[in-house]
C-alpha positions in Angstrom: 62.8 259.4 -0.3 61.1 259.1 3.1 60.2 262.6 4.3 59.6 261.7 8.0 63.0 260.0 8.1 64.7 262.9 6.3 63.3 265.4 8.8 64.3 263.2 11.8 67.8 262.8 10.4 68.3 266.5 9.7 67.3 267.3 13.3 69.6 264.6 14.5 72.5 266.1 12.6 71.9 269.7 13.5 74.3 270.0 16.4 77.1 268.3 14.4 76.5 270.5 11.4 76.6 273.7 13.5 79.8 272.6 15.3 81.6 271.6 12.1 80.4 274.7 10.3 81.5 276.9 13.2 85.0 275.4 13.1 85.2 275.9 9.4 84.1 279.5 9.6 86.7 280.1 12.3 89.4 278.6 10.1 88.4 280.6 7.0 88.4 283.9 9.0 91.7 283.0 10.7 93.3 282.6 7.2 92.0 286.0 6.1 93.2 287.7 9.3 96.7 286.2 8.7 96.9 287.9 5.4 99.1 290.8 6.5 102.8 291.5 6.0 104.1 290.6 9.5 102.1 287.3 9.5 103.2 286.4 6.0 106.8 287.0 6.9 106.5 284.8 10.0 104.9 282.0 8.0 107.6 282.2 5.3 110.3 282.0 7.9 108.7 279.1 9.7 108.2 277.3 6.4 111.8 277.7 5.5 112.8 276.1 8.8 110.4 273.2 8.7 109.6 272.8 5.0 108.5 269.1 5.0 106.0 269.8 7.8 104.5 272.8 6.1 104.3 270.9 2.8 102.5 268.1 4.6 100.1 270.6 6.0 99.5 272.0 2.5 100.9 275.4 3.4 102.3 276.9 0.3 102.7 280.4 -1.1 100.6 283.4 -0.5 101.1 285.2 -3.8 97.5 286.3 -3.7 94.7 286.3 -1.1 93.0 283.4 -2.9 96.1 281.2 -2.9 96.7 282.2 0.7 93.2 281.1 1.7 93.8 277.7 0.0 97.2 277.4 1.6 96.1 278.1 5.2 92.6 276.8 5.3 91.8 274.5 2.3 95.0 272.6 2.3 94.6 270.8 5.6 92.3 272.3 8.2 89.0 272.5 6.4 89.4 269.0 4.8 90.1 267.6 8.3 87.0 269.3 9.8 84.8 268.1 7.0 86.0 264.5 7.1 85.6 264.3 10.8 82.0 265.6 10.4 81.3 263.2 7.5 82.4 260.1 9.5 80.5 261.1 12.6 77.3 262.0 10.7 77.3 258.8 8.7 77.6 256.7 11.9 74.7 258.6 13.4 72.5 258.2 10.4 72.8 254.4 10.0 74.6 252.3 12.6 73.4 254.4 15.5 69.8 253.9 14.5 70.4 250.1 14.3 72.1 250.2 17.7 69.3 252.1 19.4 66.5 250.1 17.7 65.1 253.3 16.0 65.8 251.8 12.6 63.0 249.2 13.2 60.4 251.9 13.3 61.4 253.2 9.9 61.7 249.7 8.4 58.2 248.9 9.6 56.8 251.4 7.1 56.0 250.1 3.6 59.3 251.4 2.2 62.3 249.5 0.9 65.6 249.5 2.7 67.2 251.1 -0.3 64.8 254.0 0.2 66.0 254.3 3.8 69.7 254.4 2.7 69.0 257.0 -0.1 67.1 259.2 2.4 70.0 259.0 4.9 72.4 259.8 2.1 70.3 262.9 1.2 70.4 264.0 4.8 74.1 263.4 5.0 74.8 265.4 1.8 72.6 268.3 2.9 74.7 268.4 6.1 77.9 268.3 4.1 76.7 271.1 1.9 75.9 273.3 5.0 79.3 272.5 6.5 81.1 273.6 3.3 78.8 276.5 2.4 79.1 278.4 5.7 82.9 278.7 5.6 82.7 279.7 1.9 80.2 282.4 2.8 82.4 283.6 5.7 85.4 283.7 3.3 83.5 285.8 0.8 82.1 288.2 3.4 85.4 288.4 5.3 87.4 289.0 2.1 85.0 291.8 1.1 85.3 293.5 4.5 89.0 292.8 5.3 90.6 292.8 1.9 88.1 294.4 -0.6 88.8 293.5 -4.2 91.7 291.0 -3.5 89.7 287.8 -3.4 88.9 285.9 -6.6 85.3 284.9 -6.2 85.3 282.4 -9.1 88.6 280.8 -8.0 87.6 280.5 -4.3 84.2 279.2 -5.3 85.9 276.5 -7.5 88.2 275.5 -4.6 85.3 275.2 -2.2 83.4 273.1 -4.8 86.4 270.8 -4.9 86.2 270.5 -1.1 82.5 269.8 -1.3 83.1 267.0 -3.9 85.8 265.4 -1.8 83.8 265.6 1.4 80.7 264.2 -0.3 82.6 261.2 -1.7 84.2 260.5 1.7 80.8 260.9 3.4 79.1 258.3 1.1 82.0 256.0 1.7 81.5 256.4 5.5 77.8 255.8 5.0 78.5 252.6 3.2 80.6 251.4 6.1 77.9 252.5 8.6 75.2 250.6 6.7 77.2 247.4 7.4 77.8 248.0 11.1 75.6 247.4 14.1 77.0 250.1 16.4 77.9 253.8 15.9 81.3 253.2 17.6 82.2 250.4 15.3 81.2 252.4 12.2 83.2 255.4 13.3 86.3 253.3 14.1 86.2 251.5 10.7 85.6 254.7 8.7 88.1 256.7 10.6 90.7 253.9 10.1 90.3 253.8 6.3 89.8 257.6 5.7 92.5 258.5 8.3 95.0 256.2 6.7 94.4 257.7 3.2 94.6 261.2 4.7 97.9 260.5 6.4 99.4 259.0 3.3 98.2 262.1 1.3 100.0 264.3 3.8 103.2 262.2 3.7 103.1 262.3 -0.1 103.3 266.1 0.0 106.0 266.3 2.6 108.9 265.1 0.5 109.7 264.3 -3.1 111.0 260.9 -1.9 107.5 260.0 -0.6 105.6 261.4 -3.6 104.8 257.9 -4.8 102.4 257.5 -1.9 100.0 259.8 -3.8 99.2 256.9 -6.1 97.7 254.9 -3.2 95.5 257.6 -1.7 92.3 259.0 -3.3 93.0 262.4 -1.7 95.5 263.1 -4.4 92.4 263.9 -6.5 91.7 266.9 -4.2 93.6 269.8 -5.8 92.3 273.1 -4.5 95.4 274.9 -5.6 94.6 274.1 -9.2 90.9 274.9 -8.8 91.5 278.3 -7.3 93.5 279.2 -10.4 90.6 277.9 -12.5 92.7 275.2 -14.2 90.6 272.6 -16.0 92.7 269.7 -14.8 91.6 270.3 -11.2 88.0 269.3 -12.0 88.7 265.7 -13.0 89.5 264.8 -9.4 86.3 266.4 -8.1 84.2 264.5 -10.6 86.0 261.2 -9.7 85.3 261.8 -6.0 81.6 262.2 -6.8 81.5 259.1 -8.9 83.3 257.1 -6.3 80.7 258.3 -3.7 77.8 257.2 -5.9 79.4 253.8 -6.3 79.7 253.6 -2.5 76.1 254.6 -2.1 74.9 251.8 -4.4 77.1 249.2 -2.7 76.0 250.3 0.7 72.3 250.2 -0.3 72.6 246.7 -1.8 74.5 245.4 1.3 72.0 247.0 3.7 69.1 245.5 1.8 70.5 242.0 2.1 71.9 241.9 5.6 70.2 240.6 8.8 69.7 243.3 11.3 69.8 242.9 15.1 66.5 244.7 15.6 
């Protein structure tokens, strides 16, 4: 761990963290505000008229406030916000430093390249934690104020933990790509292409039973907040696999970055 680099990276990510967290807080609060009879009736009516679209967006039932929060916020909106942040932040922490020449300053210190990658991974994961934690805190506080006693704290905490694991895995994958690119734009494009394709396939697999087979080719099938919010044990396996995949990507990215020639 390189402390000066960690501090530098956290400052570099601050604006992105605040922007993504703000969008997440807005989504969580909007879901809570929509938990009223007129809004639920309108959502039910719209879902019946465009069922494949609403399934693709993860909008399901609202039998409880916790399930409603998962349906409106955790099924599509918050994952999208978190993934966009993860790709952007990963590009800023590795490829952008190579592009600007700032990486040469940190590599001049008597530290290994793997230490640089691990430090950037730590900064990235701290950013991911903040982006997920702030909407969770907003959901808890908003649920307490707007719908006291209706929100299942353990269930919602489990669902947000699943979101954290999914985002962390995707962020480390994006960091692996960024460690192999020379410009931030190239890193963002490559990571957006892979993650975006997997995300679209995940949405399509939910849209119709005829497309359900697509779930077998996208890792996002492992993200199951509707099971986690009900505290079902089978929902945790996907979260664990996301974290393991992220750690593998971190190792591969570190090895590749240590061996490549850099245009410094």
